[in-house]
matplotlib code that plots the C-alpha trace (Angstrom):
import matplotlib.pyplot as plt

x = [10.5, 9.2, 9.2, 6.3, 7.1, 7.1, 4.6, 5.2, 3.0, 0.2, -0.3, -3.7, -4.5, -7.6, -9.5, -11.6, -13.3, -12.5, -14.2, -16.4, -18.4, -17.4, -19.2, -18.3, -17.0, -13.3, -13.0, -10.1, -8.1, -9.0, -7.8, -4.6, -3.8, -4.7, -2.3, 0.5, -0.2, -2.1, -5.4, -7.8, -10.2, -13.0, -14.3, -18.0, -17.5, -16.7, -20.4, -21.9, -23.2, -24.5, -25.1, -21.8, -19.8, -19.0, -21.3, -21.8, -18.8, -19.2, -19.1, -16.1, -14.2, -15.1, -14.1, -10.7, -10.2, -10.9, -8.1, -5.7, -6.1, -6.1, -2.5, -3.3, -3.8, -0.4, -1.5, -4.6, -5.5, -7.9, -10.4, -10.6, -10.1, -12.9, -13.8, -14.5, -11.3, -10.9, -14.3, -13.1, -9.4, -9.8, -12.0, -9.1, -7.2, -3.7, -2.3, -2.6, -1.3, 1.9, 2.6, 2.0, 2.5, 1.4, 1.4, -1.3, -1.8, -3.6, -3.4, -5.6, -7.9, -5.8, -3.2, -5.1, -4.1, -0.5, -0.1, -1.8, 0.2, 3.5, 2.8, 1.3, 3.1, 6.2, 5.2, 6.0, 3.1, 2.7, 1.3, 0.1, -2.6, -5.9, -8.4, -10.8, -8.0, -6.6, -8.5, -7.1, -3.6, -0.5, 1.2, 4.5, 2.6, 0.9, 4.3, 5.7, 3.0, 3.9, 7.5, 6.8, 4.7, 7.1, 10.2, 11.9, 14.1, 12.4, 14.3, 12.7, 14.5, 12.7, 13.0, 10.7, 9.1, 9.6, 13.0, 13.2, 16.2, 19.2, 20.8, 21.2, 19.6, 18.9, 16.2, 13.0, 10.2, 6.9, 3.8, 0.8, -2.2, -1.5, -5.0, -5.0, -1.5, -2.7, -5.8, -3.6, -1.5, -1.8, -3.4, -2.1, -2.0, 0.6, 3.7, 7.1, 8.6, 12.0, 14.9, 12.4, 11.9, 8.4, 6.2, 3.0, 0.2, -3.4, -6.4, -9.2, -8.0, -7.9, -4.5, -5.2, -6.1, -2.8, -0.9, -2.9, -2.2, 1.5, 1.6, 0.0, 2.7, 5.4, 3.9, 3.7, 7.5, 7.1, 8.8, 11.9, 12.6, 12.9, 15.8, 14.1, 10.7, 9.1, 6.1, 4.0, 0.8, -1.4, -4.2, -7.5, -6.2, -8.7, -8.4, -10.8, -12.3, -9.6, -6.4, -4.3, -1.2, 1.2, 1.6, 2.1, 5.9, 5.9, 3.8, 6.1, 9.4, 8.2, 7.5, 10.8, 13.1, 15.0, 15.8, 18.6, 17.3, 16.6, 13.1, 11.7, 8.5, 6.4, 7.1, 4.9, 2.7, -0.7, -4.1, -2.7, -2.7, 1.1, 0.9, 4.1, 4.3, 6.2, 7.2, 6.4, 8.6, 11.5, 14.9, 15.4, 18.1, 17.0, 19.0, 17.8, 19.8, 18.7, 17.5, 17.0, 15.5, 16.2, 14.5, 16.1, 14.7, 17.1]
y = [4.1, 1.5, -2.1, -4.1, -7.6, -10.1, -12.9, -16.4, -19.5, -19.4, -15.6, -14.1, -11.8, -9.8, -9.1, -6.0, -3.8, -0.1, 0.9, -0.9, -4.0, -7.5, -8.8, -12.4, -14.6, -14.7, -18.3, -19.0, -16.3, -17.5, -21.0, -19.6, -17.6, -20.5, -22.7, -20.4, -21.3, -18.1, -17.8, -15.6, -13.4, -11.8, -8.3, -7.4, -5.4, -8.6, -9.4, -5.9, -3.5, 0.1, 1.5, 0.6, 0.5, -2.4, -1.0, 2.6, 4.9, 4.3, 0.5, 0.5, 2.8, 0.7, -2.5, -1.2, 0.5, -2.8, -4.5, -1.6, -1.8, -5.6, -6.6, -10.3, -9.2, -9.2, -8.0, -6.3, -7.2, -5.1, -7.4, -5.2, -1.7, 0.5, 3.9, 4.7, 4.6, 8.4, 8.7, 7.0, 7.7, 10.8, 8.8, 6.5, 6.7, 5.5, 5.7, 2.0, 1.2, 3.2, 1.4, -2.0, -1.6, -4.4, -4.9, -3.4, -5.0, -3.8, -1.6, 0.7, 2.6, 1.3, 3.8, 6.2, 4.0, 3.5, 7.2, 8.1, 5.5, 6.6, 10.3, 10.1, 7.0, 6.4, 2.7, 0.4, -1.2, -3.7, -2.9, -6.3, -8.6, -8.5, -11.4, -10.4, -10.6, -13.9, -16.2, -14.2, -13.6, -15.4, -17.8, -15.8, -12.6, -14.5, -16.1, -12.5, -11.5, -14.5, -13.5, -9.9, -10.8, -13.4, -11.2, -13.1, -11.2, -9.4, -8.9, -8.4, -8.5, -8.2, -7.1, -4.1, -3.6, 0.1, 1.8, 4.2, 6.2, 4.2, 4.7, 3.5, 4.8, 3.8, 5.2, 4.6, 3.3, 5.2, 5.4, 3.5, 4.4, 7.7, 9.0, 8.5, 9.9, 13.1, 13.3, 13.0, 16.0, 18.9, 16.8, 15.4, 12.0, 13.1, 11.0, 12.7, 12.6, 14.0, 11.7, 8.8, 6.3, 6.7, 3.8, 4.7, 2.7, 3.3, 1.8, 3.0, 6.6, 8.8, 9.7, 13.4, 12.7, 10.8, 13.7, 16.2, 14.3, 14.1, 17.8, 18.3, 16.3, 18.2, 21.6, 20.6, 20.0, 16.3, 14.9, 17.1, 15.7, 12.0, 9.7, 7.3, 6.6, 3.1, 3.0, 0.0, -1.2, 1.4, -0.7, -0.1, 3.3, 5.3, 8.1, 10.7, 10.8, 13.3, 11.4, 12.8, 12.1, 10.8, 7.3, 6.7, 6.5, 9.7, 11.5, 10.4, 11.2, 14.6, 15.5, 14.3, 15.1, 17.7, 15.4, 12.9, 10.0, 6.5, 5.8, 2.3, 1.2, -2.0, -2.9, -5.9, -4.3, -2.7, -3.7, -6.8, -10.5, -10.4, -7.8, -8.3, -7.2, -4.0, -3.1, 0.6, 2.5, 0.1, 0.9, -0.3, -0.4, 0.5, -0.5, 0.4, -0.5, -0.5, -4.1, -5.0, -3.4, -4.7, -3.6, -5.1, -4.6, -4.2]
z = [11.8, 14.3, 13.1, 14.6, 15.9, 13.1, 13.3, 14.6, 14.3, 16.7, 16.6, 16.3, 13.4, 12.6, 9.4, 9.3, 6.6, 7.1, 3.8, 1.3, 2.1, 0.9, -2.2, -1.4, 1.3, 2.1, 3.2, 0.7, 2.4, 5.9, 5.0, 3.6, 6.7, 8.9, 6.8, 7.9, 11.5, 12.3, 14.3, 12.3, 14.1, 12.1, 12.8, 12.9, 9.6, 7.6, 7.4, 7.7, 5.1, 5.1, 1.6, -0.1, 3.1, 5.5, 8.1, 9.4, 9.9, 13.6, 13.3, 11.0, 13.3, 16.4, 14.7, 13.7, 17.1, 18.8, 17.0, 17.3, 21.1, 21.5, 22.5, 21.6, 17.9, 16.2, 12.7, 11.2, 7.6, 5.6, 3.9, 0.8, -0.6, -2.0, -0.7, 2.9, 5.1, 5.0, 6.7, 9.9, 10.2, 12.4, 14.8, 15.7, 19.0, 18.3, 21.9, 22.5, 19.0, 19.6, 22.8, 21.2, 17.4, 15.1, 11.3, 9.2, 5.8, 2.7, -0.4, -2.6, -0.2, 2.7, 1.6, 4.0, 6.9, 5.7, 5.3, 8.7, 10.7, 9.1, 9.7, 13.2, 14.7, 12.6, 12.3, 9.4, 7.5, 4.7, 1.2, 0.0, -1.0, 0.8, 1.5, -1.3, -3.8, -2.7, -5.1, -8.1, -6.6, -7.9, -5.5, -5.5, -4.4, -1.5, -0.6, -0.4, 2.0, 4.3, 4.1, 4.9, 7.9, 9.3, 8.8, 6.0, 3.6, 0.7, -2.5, -5.9, -9.2, -12.5, -16.2, -16.8, -20.2, -20.0, -19.6, -16.7, -15.5, -14.4, -11.0, -7.4, -4.3, -0.7, 1.6, 3.4, 1.2, 1.3, -1.0, -2.2, -4.3, -6.1, -5.7, -1.9, -1.6, -3.3, -1.1, 2.0, 0.9, 3.4, 6.1, 9.4, 7.6, 4.9, 4.6, 4.8, 1.3, 2.2, 1.1, 0.6, -2.2, -3.4, -4.8, -6.7, -8.3, -9.4, -11.2, -13.4, -13.7, -16.8, -18.2, -17.7, -14.0, -13.4, -15.0, -12.8, -9.6, -10.3, -11.0, -7.6, -5.9, -7.9, -7.1, -3.4, -3.5, -3.0, -6.2, -5.9, -2.4, -3.4, -3.7, -6.1, -7.7, -8.2, -10.6, -10.1, -11.8, -13.5, -14.6, -16.5, -17.5, -19.5, -22.1, -23.5, -27.0, -27.8, -26.7, -23.9, -26.0, -23.4, -21.9, -18.2, -18.5, -20.6, -18.0, -15.2, -16.9, -18.1, -14.5, -13.0, -15.9, -14.0, -11.1, -11.1, -9.0, -10.4, -11.8, -12.6, -14.2, -14.2, -10.6, -9.7, -7.1, -7.3, -8.6, -10.3, -9.5, -9.1, -6.2, -4.3, -0.7, 0.3, 3.8, 3.8, 6.2, 5.7, 4.4, 0.8, -1.8, -5.4, -8.4, -11.9, -15.0, -18.6, -18.4, -14.7, -11.6, -8.1, -4.9, -1.7, 1.8, 4.7]

ax = plt.figure().add_subplot(projection="3d")
ax.plot(x, y, z, "-o")
ax.set_aspect("equal")
plt.show()
């Protein structure tokens, strides 16, 4: 995997909206990024709207393409998630990006771009907080984004509330939003799962839907190929009037019970204020014990 150049003070970074439109201003985030010594450039989509999107498909694709091609832009930050990125991903020309790779930052719907850039370009990206989320984000999670962008060492150690499966593993970290990962399956944008450590998170889904999506990954041969599984935040999970009968950990462990790789739960990343940054495509060491989980980036 290609590691884009880490940021330095004085670098220019761009904010764009590849999917849904912004419901409020992002001045807090702009101030934060500026305080890190970065020059923030706003895309045309930041103030645009077309139905629920941040402008038409054509505008959103053009805005993102502009920053992919501009060598003076050292990182591209998605302003928010929300549906829409998949509508423009096939319009992108990545020839210039491959010659001059840069960091792409975001989560949720931005999993489409993480997956596409990994599959088509073999370039690392950052799963982390976005400008819309900054006002509600914890300081440690924002600090982790700065560390990820500026090339500082990332190491997370925490005590999960849910027991996973103990073990140790090393491998390249892939993943993102479960719904989007499943949607990428079978397309040119699908990540390579072989010998990888997979991170998953999601929001607002029904328990049966999460079970169904994980069955899809299993039936596609993805879960059997892994070296490890990191389960992050599954927030605002819903159930039917007739209960599904299994919790998220029970759903996951039922589907990976015949495999031997380590599995951890409650990792602090996803649709939560404590959304720690992950360098997807980077080599990581995963250690899972009965009481402690550690994820260390090379």
